[in-house]
C-alpha positions as MATLAB code, in Angstrom:
seq = 'XXXXXXXXXXXXXXXXXXXXXXXXXXXXXXXXXXXXXXXXXXXXXXXXXXXXXXXXXXXXXXXXXXXXXXXXXXXXXXXXXXXXXXXXXXXXXXXXXXXXXXXXXXXXXXXXXXXXXXXXXXXXXXXXXXXXXXXXXXXXXXXXXXXXXXXXXXXXXXXXXXXXXXXXXXXXXXXXXXXXXXXXXXXXXXXXXXXXXXXXXXXXXXXXXXXXXXXXXXXXXXXXXXXXXXXXXXXXXXXXXXXXXXXX';
ca = [
      88.782   33.331  132.195;
      87.812   35.360  129.144;
      89.953   35.090  126.003;
      91.149   38.673  125.732;
      93.387   37.796  122.777;
      90.295   37.276  120.672;
      88.147   40.368  121.233;
      85.854   39.582  118.287;
      84.690   35.949  118.581;
      82.863   34.296  115.730;
      79.199   35.163  115.611;
      76.336   33.415  113.837;
      72.677   34.125  113.595;
      70.644   37.304  113.732;
      71.334   39.345  116.878;
      74.334   37.229  117.896;
      76.704   40.175  117.591;
      74.874   42.294  120.132;
      74.517   39.391  122.555;
      78.165   38.346  122.424;
      79.458   41.897  122.551;
      77.274   42.608  125.558;
      78.573   39.494  127.295;
      82.190   40.448  126.494;
      81.657   43.964  127.828;
      80.159   42.570  131.018;
      83.048   40.148  131.464;
      85.588   42.892  130.829;
      83.896   45.221  133.314;
      83.956   42.513  135.975;
      87.562   41.725  135.132;
      88.603   45.385  135.455;
      86.861   45.594  138.834;
      88.758   42.512  139.955;
      92.053   44.052  138.828;
      91.368   47.270  140.732;
      90.477   45.302  143.867;
      93.632   43.209  143.490;
      95.914   46.228  143.078;
      94.178   48.120  145.893;
      94.767   45.156  148.211;
      98.465   45.211  147.332;
      98.743   48.942  148.010;
      96.832   48.588  151.299;
      99.170   45.854  152.521;
     102.227   47.792  151.409;
     101.090   51.070  153.006;
     100.118   49.287  156.234;
     103.521   47.612  156.343;
     105.329   50.924  155.898;
     103.142   52.529  158.570;
     103.896   49.679  160.980;
     107.634   49.977  160.296;
     107.482   53.722  160.869;
     105.672   53.349  164.178;
     108.137   50.710  165.393;
     111.128   52.843  164.330;
     109.732   55.914  166.084;
     108.965   53.997  169.287;
     112.420   52.435  169.280;
     113.962   55.898  169.114;
     111.681   57.614  171.598;
     111.982   54.835  174.195;
     115.764   54.765  173.890;
     116.003   51.205  172.609;
     118.108   52.177  169.588;
     121.139   53.120  171.655;
     120.846   49.879  173.635;
     120.636   47.831  170.435;
     123.733   49.346  168.773;
     126.718   47.011  169.100;
     124.695   44.191  170.646;
     124.042   40.741  169.092;
     120.429   41.847  168.627;
     121.628   44.345  166.007;
     122.835   41.546  163.758;
     119.536   39.723  164.182;
     117.577   42.848  163.263;
     119.782   43.444  160.216;
     119.838   39.890  158.838;
     116.419   38.507  159.810;
     114.443   40.648  157.310;
     116.646   39.368  154.480;
     115.982   35.797  155.577;
     112.236   36.443  155.629;
     112.335   37.922  152.116;
     114.106   34.830  150.763;
     111.753   32.509  152.635;
     108.659   34.278  151.305;
     109.994   34.479  147.758;
     111.179   30.888  147.403;
     108.695   29.185  149.718;
     105.494   30.868  148.614;
     104.065   27.680  147.130;
     104.604   25.759  150.374;
     103.258   28.398  152.768;
      99.603   29.149  153.359;
      98.366   32.671  152.656;
      97.938   33.321  156.384;
     101.557   32.257  156.986;
     102.805   34.663  154.333;
     100.729   37.429  155.896;
     102.238   36.761  159.337;
     105.733   36.732  157.804;
     105.046   40.046  156.083;
     103.988   41.719  159.340;
     106.983   40.246  161.148;
     109.217   41.555  158.371;
     107.681   45.031  158.723;
     108.354   45.038  162.484;
     111.981   43.954  162.038;
     112.507   46.531  159.307;
     111.138   49.194  161.625;
     113.656   48.166  164.267;
     116.447   48.323  161.691;
     115.308   51.687  160.312;
     115.239   53.199  163.802;
     118.991   53.812  163.528;
     118.389   56.641  161.044;
     117.151   58.774  163.956;
     120.687   58.663  165.350;
     122.103   60.117  162.116;
     119.513   62.484  160.621;
     117.210   65.134  162.009;
     113.526   64.338  162.473;
     112.521   67.112  160.065;
     114.745   65.855  157.244;
     113.536   62.277  157.750;
     109.918   63.442  157.510;
     110.524   65.601  154.422;
     112.399   62.790  152.677;
     109.617   60.349  153.507;
     106.964   62.565  151.925;
     109.190   63.232  148.905;
     109.620   59.481  148.480;
     105.870   58.932  148.842;
     105.156   61.478  146.107;
     107.770   60.010  143.772;
     106.563   56.471  144.452;
     102.947   57.403  143.709;
     103.897   59.003  140.394;
     106.161   56.149  139.314;
     103.663   53.483  140.309;
     100.894   55.302  138.440;
     103.133   55.428  135.385;
     103.818   51.710  135.640;
     100.110   50.979  135.959;
      98.899   53.140  133.088;
     101.710   53.054  130.515;
     101.213   51.055  127.325;
     104.964   50.566  126.998;
     106.210   47.116  127.930;
     108.698   47.543  130.777;
     109.616   43.862  131.050;
     112.828   44.436  129.098;
     114.101   46.676  131.878;
     113.617   44.010  134.557;
     116.857   42.065  134.101;
     118.799   45.299  133.670;
     117.423   46.703  136.930;
     118.079   43.462  138.839;
     121.669   43.517  137.595;
     121.825   47.108  138.816;
     120.732   46.010  142.300;
     123.448   43.342  142.348;
     125.986   45.950  141.245;
     124.831   48.246  144.041;
     125.312   45.526  146.636;
     128.832   44.846  145.380;
     129.681   48.558  145.377;
     128.303   48.969  148.910;
     130.381   46.023  150.087;
     133.516   47.478  148.495;
     132.842   50.877  150.023;
     132.652   49.344  153.485;
     136.426   48.983  153.196;
     137.232   52.023  151.039;
     135.042   54.509  152.945;
     134.955   56.763  149.861;
     132.528   59.688  150.056;
     132.481   60.023  146.260;
     131.654   56.343  145.795;
     128.952   56.635  148.456;
     127.432   59.573  146.570;
     127.457   57.583  143.328;
     125.884   54.587  145.061;
     123.102   56.762  146.483;
     122.380   58.378  143.112;
     122.270   55.055  141.300;
     120.191   53.550  144.097;
     117.491   56.201  143.727;
     117.374   55.703  139.941;
     117.349   51.904  140.097;
     114.560   51.655  142.669;
     112.587   54.360  140.895;
     112.728   52.168  137.798;
     111.842   49.070  139.813;
     108.772   50.830  141.215;
     107.333   51.323  137.726;
     108.481   47.887  136.547;
     107.096   46.012  139.565;
     103.767   47.815  139.331;
     103.330   46.773  135.710;
     104.522   43.235  136.523;
     101.989   42.916  139.341;
      99.224   44.242  137.115;
     100.071   41.660  134.442;
     100.321   38.911  137.059;
      96.636   39.358  137.794;
      95.888   37.762  134.414;
      97.598   34.593  135.671;
      96.372   34.388  139.267;
      92.804   35.693  139.012;
      90.407   33.081  140.337;
      93.188   30.789  141.614;
      94.258   29.836  145.131;
      97.498   31.753  144.586;
      95.722   35.126  144.262;
      95.873   35.872  148.002;
      99.558   34.947  148.105;
     100.243   37.156  145.084;
      98.791   40.134  146.964;
     101.164   39.649  149.920;
     104.204   39.035  147.696;
     103.296   42.052  145.579;
     103.060   44.225  148.686;
     106.499   42.975  149.748;
     107.999   43.932  146.370;
     106.583   47.465  146.444;
     107.517   47.846  150.122;
     111.149   47.053  149.275;
     111.104   49.498  146.357;
     109.745   52.263  148.580;
     112.060   51.679  151.540;
     115.187   51.397  149.435;
     114.342   54.524  147.454;
     113.686   56.333  150.751;
     117.012   55.279  152.261;
     119.055   56.250  149.200;
     117.195   59.542  148.869;
     117.776   60.250  152.560;
     121.520   60.295  151.938;
     120.896   63.307  149.649;
     118.135   65.137  151.474;
     118.866   64.162  155.062;
     120.405   66.701  157.401;
     122.713   65.129  159.938;
     122.360   65.760  163.667;
];
């Protein structure tokens, strides 16, 4: 891999400067093309996963399976299985083959679609669609910012993760309190936190390319990166839906 920390290597001899600079430019051009391909693969996986989840959720609603699932043991499986897959993919990535991670990602997307199908029982189709497109626009802008900004966002990472933990605690507490004001605060903070995570994760994935390029882990990094951005998108969508969604 090229030493990008030393953009002006030592040069000796007549004409060495032009030769080395030309080689560095060629290496950098190839490196940039590799980065674009890497990021595009992540976005393709992520978008395909969201599309698959959306199709499954819509079919579940239209075929009447949502009502049958509510209150059944299958509901708990649909709710908890995606979380188990996320932990398995995150902590077992080194043990799993790339193809295994891919299969787990698609299985996760299907289960998430089944879980998301319940929103059709609460919100109107029009408000779900409008919120989805609003989320897509916000995600695109935030991800572009994370990709292009020169500002190091790594310092926000631990703060945002702590925010996610705080959200989970607040949501658990509100299961017992049933406070509408607390629910509103949770939704507002959720949108802000996952908006920040979208920019942070995009920059993190871009920087990760420097570490995985040309290694066997590169394919795994694409799948794991898609999972991270998928979670950012879906969570931002769900929290935003509590604001924009019109109830049936």
